[in-house]
C-alpha positions in Angstrom: 206.7 147.4 -76.4 205.8 149.3 -79.5 204.1 152.3 -77.9 207.4 154.2 -76.9 208.7 153.8 -80.4 205.7 155.3 -82.3 204.3 157.9 -79.8 204.9 161.6 -80.2 204.6 164.6 -77.8 201.5 166.8 -77.7 202.2 170.5 -78.5 200.4 173.7 -77.8 199.1 173.7 -81.3 197.7 170.2 -81.5 197.3 166.8 -79.8 199.4 164.1 -81.1 197.8 161.1 -82.7 197.9 158.4 -80.1 200.1 155.3 -80.6 196.9 153.2 -80.2 195.2 154.9 -83.0 198.4 154.6 -85.2 198.4 150.9 -84.6 194.7 150.4 -85.3 194.9 152.4 -88.6 198.1 150.5 -89.6 196.6 147.0 -88.8 193.4 148.0 -90.7 195.5 149.1 -93.7 197.5 145.9 -93.7 194.4 143.7 -93.3 192.2 145.2 -95.8 194.5 147.1 -98.3 192.2 150.1 -98.5 193.6 153.4 -99.7 194.6 156.2 -97.4 191.6 158.3 -98.4 189.2 155.6 -97.2 191.1 155.4 -93.9 191.0 159.1 -93.6 187.2 159.2 -93.7 186.9 156.2 -91.5 189.2 157.3 -88.7 189.2 161.1 -89.2 192.9 161.3 -89.5 194.3 163.1 -92.5 195.7 161.0 -95.4 198.9 162.9 -95.2 199.4 161.9 -91.6 198.4 158.4 -92.4 201.0 158.2 -95.2 203.7 159.3 -92.7 203.0 157.1 -89.8 202.0 153.8 -91.5 205.6 153.1 -92.9 207.0 154.1 -89.4 204.7 151.8 -87.5 205.4 149.0 -90.1 209.1 149.5 -89.7 209.0 149.4 -85.9 206.7 146.3 -86.0 209.2 144.5 -88.3 212.2 145.4 -86.0 210.2 144.4 -82.9 209.0 141.1 -84.1 212.1 140.1 -86.2 213.5 137.9 -83.4 210.2 136.0 -83.0 209.8 135.1 -86.6 212.3 132.9 -88.4 
């Protein structure tokens, strides 16, 4: 249910970060609270990209799970 909301298209210049990887990095960030630089070295995704997609994934998670948590 979350995948279509956070996935992006591949381009000629680069492959998009998979929605699976975005979710894994986001959950790791939320669970451990490590900084973006640490996640950058662990997952080999730039800190700049991480700083863009973590808020997007969190926002989509909240919107998706809002009806299940009261």
